[in-house]
Structure formats: C-alpha cells, structure tokens
Backbone as a ProteinNet text record, in pm:
[ID]
protein_1_A
[PRIMARY]
MSSAQFCKEDASSIDASYKGQRVYFTTAVQFKSSAKYSYEISNGSQSKKGTLDSKGTSNADGQAVTLTVKVPMEQSGTYSIKFLENGSQFASDSVNVTVK
[TERTIARY]
10585.8	10551.4	10669.7	10640.6	10742.1	10803	10927.4	10990.7	11003.9	10933	10941	10895.5	10961.7	10926.6	10922.7	10853.7	10839.5	10901.5	10956.9	11001.1	10897.4	10848.3	10744.1	10780.2	10904.8	10946.8	10921.2	10891.9	10867.2	10735.7	10634.7	10503.1	10414	10304.8	10208.5	10101.4	10095.3	10004.5	10075.6	10038.7	10105.6	10000	10018.4	9936.9	10020.3	9987.4	10060.3	10014	10107.7	10076.6	10016.5	10045	9995.7	9991.6	9908.3	9895.4	10026.7	10076.7	10201.5	10322.2	10306.4	10417.5	10455.2	10582.8	10628.4	10649.4	10623.8	10660.2	10759.1	10860.3	10960.7	10934.7	10925.6	10919.8	11056.7	11113.5	11244.5	11240.9	11329.2	11348.3	11490.9	11539.3	11674	11662.7	11765	11766.9	11912	11933.6	12064.5	12070.9	12153.9	12159.8	12202.5	12134.7	12171.8	12177.8	12291.5	12306.8	12218.1	12179.5	12094.8	11946	11911.2	11770.1	11717.4	11586.4	11516	11427.9	11450.9	11376.3	11269.2	11150.1	11039	10949.2	10846	10752	10612.6	10513.7	10374.8	10321.6	10268.9	10215	10068.2	9984.6	9843	9790.8	9686.9	9621.5	9470.1	9423.9	9281.2	9228.9	9224.2	9166.5	9271.1	9397	9502.1	9614.9	9683.8	9802.2	9909	10032.1	10145	10248.6	10309.1	10418.4	10542.3	10656	10780.6	10895.6	11008	11128.3	11231.2	11315.1	11425.2	11552.9	11609.1	11723	11851.7	11920.1	12048.5	12164.3	12137	12243.9	12339.8	12466.1	12566.2	12604.6	12547.1	12584.3	12706.2	12770.2	12888	12852.5	12724.7	12682.3	12729.3	12782.6	12829.3	12721.3	12717.7	12622.6	12638	12523.9	12524.6	12535.5	12566.4	12578.4	12438.9	12425	12298.2	12282.4	12170.6	12143.3	12003.9	11983.2	11853	11785.6	11661.3	11579.9	11483.5	11468.7	11382.8	11290.3	11162.7	11064.5	11001.1	11003.9	10940.2	10799.7	10701	10562	10495.9	10443.6	10370.4	10234	10199.8	10071.2	9969.2	9887.6	9792.1	9654	9619	9487	9495.8	9398.8	9395.3	9360.6	9410.9	9382.5	9502.8	9494.7	9604.2	9690.5	9817.5	9913.5	9986.2	9981.5	10044.8	10148.9	10259.3	10365.4	10406.3	10440.5	10499.6	10632	10737.6	10867.3	10881.4	10926.5	10936.1	11077.7	11117	11244	11210.6	11239.8	11205.3	11057.4	10971.4	10827.2	10768.3	10852.2	10803	10817	10710.3	10711.2	10806.1	10890.1	10978.2	10961.2	10886.3	10860.5	10736.3	10669.6	10553.4	10540.2	10464.4	10443.4	10322.6	10269.3	10159.3	10161.1	10094.5	10083.7	9950.1	9885.7	9761.7	9799.4	9741.5	9776	9652.4	9668.9	9566.3	9628.4	9569.4	9618.5	9529.4	9590.3	9513.7	9485.5
8576	8654.5	8653.3	8641.4	8639.5	8778	8782.1	8910.2	8933.7	8854.8	8868.7	9006.8	9060.7	9190.4	9177.3	9267.1	9262.5	9385	9368.4	9481	9494.2	9614.4	9635.9	9574.1	9573.4	9519.8	9369.5	9304.1	9160.7	9123.4	9210.3	9174.7	9297.2	9283.4	9393	9381	9264.8	9247.5	9165.6	9192.4	9129.7	9081	8959.6	8909	8919.6	9016.5	9034.4	8929	8867.7	8762.5	8818.4	8943.6	9006	9157.1	9220.8	9366.2	9428.1	9525.3	9591.8	9539.4	9427.1	9378	9488.3	9499.1	9613.1	9579.4	9681.9	9676.5	9790.3	9764.6	9864.8	9917.3	10048.3	10112.8	10174	10149	10204.5	10272	10368.2	10432.4	10485	10504.1	10558.5	10703.3	10781.3	10923	10967.7	11064.4	11130.3	11229.7	11202.7	11280.8	11424.7	11516	11657.1	11701.2	11748	11785.1	11903.5	11985.1	12100.3	12064.4	11942.9	11903.3	11852.2	11868	11810.7	11698.2	11577.3	11461	11426.8	11395.6	11361.7	11259.5	11216.9	11120.2	11145.4	11097	11096.1	10955.4	10893.7	10758.3	10762.6	10690.2	10684.2	10543.8	10510	10380.4	10398.1	10503.8	10528.7	10616.8	10564.3	10640.8	10717.4	10683.6	10749.4	10792.5	10898.4	10939.9	10987.3	10983.5	11024.8	11089.6	11195.5	11261.9	11251.2	11245.5	11238.5	11289.4	11311.2	11355.1	11243.7	11244.4	11148.4	11227.7	11214.3	11295.7	11247.1	11337.7	11303	11374.5	11442.4	11511.4	11410	11439.8	11352.6	11235.3	11228.9	11121.2	11162.7	11065.3	11095.4	11093.1	11104.9	11103.8	11230.4	11212.4	11325.1	11364.6	11492.1	11538.1	11455.9	11413.9	11335.7	11186.2	11144	11001.8	10939.3	10819.8	10747.7	10689	10718.4	10665.2	10603	10513.9	10450	10507.2	10550.9	10599.6	10488.4	10465.2	10358.2	10410.3	10371	10404.8	10274.8	10250.8	10132.8	10172.5	10094.4	10126.1	10007	10027	9917.7	9898.9	9774.9	9744.4	9720.2	9821.5	9816.2	9768.8	9787.8	9747.9	9710.4	9635	9594.7	9714.2	9712.8	9820.3	9846.6	9953.4	9992.2	10096.8	10066.7	10160.2	10229	10360.9	10439.3	10531.4	10549.5	10638.7	10732.9	10855.3	10954.3	10995.8	10991.5	11042.5	11183.4	11276.7	11417.6	11469.6	11557.2	11628.4	11776.1	11846.3	11988.1	12012.6	11919.3	11933.7	11885.7	11849.5	11801.8	11649.7	11584	11438.8	11394.2	11295.3	11239	11087.9	11024.7	10881.3	10848	10739.1	10691.9	10541.5	10479.9	10336.3	10302.4	10181.7	10135.7	9984.1	9931.7	9787.4	9758.4	9650	9604.4	9513.5	9541.1	9468.9	9403.5	9278.9	9210.2	9174.4	9226.7	9198.4	9091.1	8981.9	8869.1	8888.5
12169.9	12054.9	11957.9	11832.5	11728.1	11709.4	11666.3	11638.9	11489	11408.7	11262.6	11220.1	11119.4	11065.4	10914.9	10850.2	10705.6	10642.9	10525.5	10443.8	10333.6	10308.7	10210	10076.5	10039.5	9910.7	9900	10013.7	10013.3	9944.7	9951.4	9897.8	9887.7	9811.6	9802.4	9909.5	9975.9	10089.4	10196.6	10321.6	10435.4	10533.5	10585.9	10695.7	10822.6	10907.3	11032.7	11132.6	11201	11297.6	11426	11455.1	11577.4	11559.6	11638.4	11636.6	11682.5	11606.9	11642.1	11567.1	11496.4	11414.9	11316.2	11281.3	11202	11055	10972.9	10832.4	10809.5	10728.7	10696.3	10555.2	10542.4	10411.6	10385.5	10268.9	10236.1	10100	10081.5	9952	9946.1	9826.4	9807.1	9762.4	9795.4	9758.9	9741.8	9654.5	9644.1	9760.3	9856.1	9979.3	9953.9	10024.5	10024.8	10170.7	10214.7	10355.4	10393.4	10296.7	10325.9	10328.8	10288.5	10279.5	10413.4	10431	10545.6	10491.7	10541.2	10496.3	10598.8	10549.1	10637	10568.3	10639.4	10584.2	10640.2	10568.1	10613.1	10588.7	10692.9	10681.7	10720.7	10648.3	10684.5	10660.1	10733.6	10714.3	10710.7	10650.9	10638.7	10750	10872	10982.7	11063.6	11047.9	11125.3	11033.2	11073.1	10997.9	11095.6	11049.7	11133.2	11043.5	11093.7	11023.9	11110.2	11044.4	11118.6	11035.4	11101.2	11031.1	11032.7	10933.5	10923.4	10945.5	11062.9	11104.2	11039	10971.8	10910.3	10978.7	11088.2	11161.1	11220.6	11212.3	11269.4	11180.3	11061.6	10970.5	10890.2	10829.9	10747.6	10598.9	10567.4	10427.8	10356.9	10236.2	10155.7	10055.6	10020.5	9919.5	9792.2	9735.2	9613	9633.6	9756	9785.8	9789.2	9733.6	9740	9879.6	9944.5	10077.8	10079.1	10172.9	10190.2	10313.6	10297	10407.9	10447.1	10576.2	10625.4	10734.5	10724.9	10828	10875.8	11008.4	11068.1	11111	11066.9	11096.7	11166.5	11289.2	11353.7	11286.6	11256.2	11193.9	11305	11332.3	11442.9	11400.3	11273.7	11226.1	11078.9	11032.5	10892.8	10804.7	10682.3	10587.4	10499.4	10422.8	10334.9	10404.3	10418.8	10476.2	10360.5	10359	10252.8	10313.5	10241.4	10288.8	10177.4	10217.7	10127.2	10188.3	10109.7	10151.8	10096.1	10179.8	10142.6	10158.8	10066.8	10075.7	10072	10180.6	10194.3	10167.4	10211.7	10198.8	10067.6	9971	9841.6	9832.5	9790.3	9778.4	9668.2	9698.1	9595.8	9581.3	9671.6	9661	9742.3	9704.3	9780.2	9761	9849.9	9842.4	9928.3	9910.6	9995.4	10002.2	10104.4	10122.6	10190.9	10148.9	10213.8	10328.8	10446.3	10569.2	10628.1	10669.3	10747.4	10881.5	10990.3	11124.8	11184	11226.3	11282	11427.8
[MASK]
++++++++++++++++++++++++++++++++++++++++++++++++++++++++++++++++++++++++++++++++++++++++++++++++++++

C-alpha cells in the first residue's frame, strides 16, 4: 500500500488510491495562548469534532502558527472543515474526494 498523502492546497479535488488515505487541511492563525483551537470536519453523512492542543508548545502570543488536521478519506464526497478559535469559526475549506 502506498503511503502517499495529500495536502488540501494541492488541488480542489483528490483521487484517493485507497480507502483511508489521508488529506491534510492547514490554516494559519495569530496564536493566542489563552485560546482554545478546535475543528469540525464533515463529509456529508459523518462528522467529527476535535481539539488542537497547544499545551507545551513554545508559541508566543501573536506569533503566526500553522494548524494542521489529518483526515482519512474513507468514502467519496465533499470533505469540509471549519477551524474554530474559542468556538468561533475563523477559517474553512473543502475538497471533493473520490475513493477508488
């Protein structure tokens, strides 16, 4: 099995070679140590929420940081993500996926 992975910025649509292949969604943010960062990902029939832990990092307030979420592509469809800071959306993205 191939270990190839995709970054969403590579294309607006992706042909996954196998079920479970991953796509990476990334966004940049001005870091705030007091903020809680999270995400919501959906692909039509399923959704998942998660947190992006910044504890133990050396990021300083105001520093630009990149947040990354790895998403396994389990089925064909549109995968959409929302990035949240303290529960408020600050970025979103989507990609059309075909799983072979």
